[in-house]
C-alpha positions as CSV (number, residue, x, y, z in Angstrom):
1,M,83.4,73.7,144.1
2,H,85.7,70.7,143.8
3,T,86.5,69.3,140.0
4,D,88.2,66.2,139.5
5,S,89.9,65.2,136.4
6,S,92.1,62.0,135.4
7,L,93.7,59.8,132.7
8,L,95.6,56.4,132.9
9,I,99.0,57.3,131.2
10,D,100.7,53.8,129.7
11,A,104.5,55.8,130.3
12,P,107.1,55.8,133.0
13,L,106.2,57.7,136.2
14,D,109.4,59.8,135.7
15,R,109.0,60.8,131.8
16,I,105.3,61.7,132.5
17,Y,106.5,64.0,135.6
18,R,109.1,65.4,133.6
19,M,106.9,66.6,130.7
20,T,103.9,67.6,132.9
21,S,106.1,69.7,135.2
22,D,107.9,71.6,132.6
23,L,105.4,74.2,133.1
24,I,107.6,77.3,130.5
25,R,106.9,74.2,127.5
26,W,103.3,74.0,128.1
27,P,102.6,76.4,124.8
28,A,104.8,74.1,123.0
29,F,103.1,70.8,123.9
30,L,99.5,72.1,124.7
31,P,97.6,74.1,121.9
32,H,95.0,75.4,124.2
33,Y,97.8,77.2,126.4
34,R,98.6,80.6,124.7
35,W,101.8,81.2,127.1
36,V,103.3,80.7,130.6
37,R,105.3,83.6,132.1
38,W,107.4,83.5,135.4
39,F,106.8,86.7,137.7
40,E,109.2,85.5,140.1
41,G,111.3,81.8,140.9
42,G,112.1,79.4,138.5
43,P,111.3,76.1,137.4
44,D,110.6,74.3,140.8
45,E,109.0,76.6,142.6
46,G,107.6,80.4,141.9
47,I,105.0,83.2,140.7
48,V,103.6,82.2,137.3
49,E,100.9,83.7,134.9
50,M,99.3,81.0,132.8
51,A,97.1,81.7,129.7
52,A,94.9,79.5,127.9
53,M,91.7,79.3,125.5
54,R,88.9,77.5,126.4
55,G,87.2,77.2,122.9
56,A,87.3,80.8,121.7
57,I,87.3,82.7,125.0
58,P,90.9,83.5,126.2
59,I,91.4,83.2,130.1
60,K,94.5,83.9,132.4
61,W,95.5,83.8,135.9
62,V,98.2,84.0,138.0
63,S,99.5,81.1,140.7
64,E,102.0,80.0,143.4
65,F,103.5,76.7,141.9
66,R,105.9,74.4,143.2
67,R,107.2,71.0,142.8
68,E,106.4,68.2,145.6
69,G,107.9,64.7,146.3
70,G,109.3,62.6,144.0
71,T,111.1,61.2,147.1
72,P,110.7,57.4,148.6
73,G,107.5,57.0,150.1
74,H,106.3,60.8,148.4
75,P,104.9,60.7,145.2
76,P,105.5,63.6,142.8
77,S,102.7,66.4,142.7
78,L,102.3,69.6,141.4
79,W,100.6,72.5,143.3
80,F,99.1,75.6,142.2
81,R,97.1,78.2,144.4
82,H,95.5,80.8,142.3
83,L,96.4,84.2,143.6
84,S,93.9,86.6,141.1
85,A,90.5,87.3,139.1
86,F,87.5,84.8,139.9
87,T,89.8,82.0,141.1
88,K,91.6,83.3,143.5
89,G,92.3,81.1,146.3
90,M,91.5,78.2,144.5
91,E,94.4,74.8,145.0
92,V,95.0,72.7,142.1
93,R,97.0,69.5,142.9
94,W,98.6,67.1,140.6
95,I,98.7,63.7,141.6
96,Y,100.8,60.9,139.7
97,E,99.8,57.6,140.9
98,Q,101.4,54.3,139.6
99,S,99.5,51.2,138.8
100,P,100.2,47.9,137.0
101,E,98.4,49.7,133.9
102,G,100.4,52.8,134.0
103,V,100.5,56.1,135.9
104,L,96.9,57.4,136.9
105,V,97.4,61.3,136.6
106,R,94.9,63.2,138.2
107,I,93.8,67.2,138.6
108,D,92.4,68.3,142.0
109,H,90.8,71.7,141.3
110,E,89.2,73.0,144.9
111,L,87.7,76.3,145.7
112,E,85.5,78.0,148.2
113,F,84.3,81.2,146.5
114,R,84.8,84.4,148.1
115,W,81.5,85.3,147.5
116,P,79.2,82.8,148.9
117,L,75.9,84.2,147.1
118,L,77.4,84.1,144.2
119,A,78.5,80.3,144.3
120,P,75.6,78.6,142.7
121,I,76.2,81.2,139.5
122,A,80.1,81.2,139.4
123,N,80.8,77.4,140.3
124,P,79.5,75.7,137.3
125,I,81.2,78.4,134.7
126,I,84.4,78.0,136.9
127,G,84.0,74.3,137.4
128,D,82.1,72.9,134.5
129,F,82.8,75.3,131.9
130,M,86.1,76.1,132.5
131,I,87.9,73.6,134.0
132,G,85.7,70.9,132.9
133,W,86.9,71.9,129.2
134,V,90.5,72.6,129.7
135,A,91.7,70.2,132.2
136,P,90.5,67.2,130.3
137,R,92.5,68.6,126.9
138,T,95.1,69.0,129.2
139,L,95.5,65.5,130.1
140,S,94.7,64.0,126.7
141,T,97.1,65.9,125.1
142,F,100.0,65.0,127.3
143,K,98.5,61.5,127.2
144,K,98.9,61.3,123.5
145,L,102.5,63.0,123.4
146,L,103.7,60.6,126.0
147,E,102.5,57.2,124.4
148,V,103.5,58.2,120.8
149,E,107.1,58.9,122.8
150,R,107.5,55.1,124.1
């Protein structure tokens, strides 16, 4: 399963990255997020539990997390690997691409489902129903916050 959500944000890359990589503040920024809790590590890498709402459905997951790049020649990115539940093994990467119009922020989700026979049923639920609802709301909320602050 592969999903890709992206949105162009008209704000400076460093400001976008600072806000979107500040996981502990996601519930303050994003109304559909219930909490983010660090199990180990700190703001740059570690194990984190995240909880959100998919409409009226509560969802949560535990991920390994790290900030990457942000040095000359290596644009910043965020990397997650889900460690539990149905999405165990899913890799998520936030990619930031500067353009003349702003910064394209893309969230890629990649999952090889552990039970291949159930994949035709699970992939649409995980990909379309869950990720396809949460990721675009996350990006559009960050866009509104960042473009208002200009």
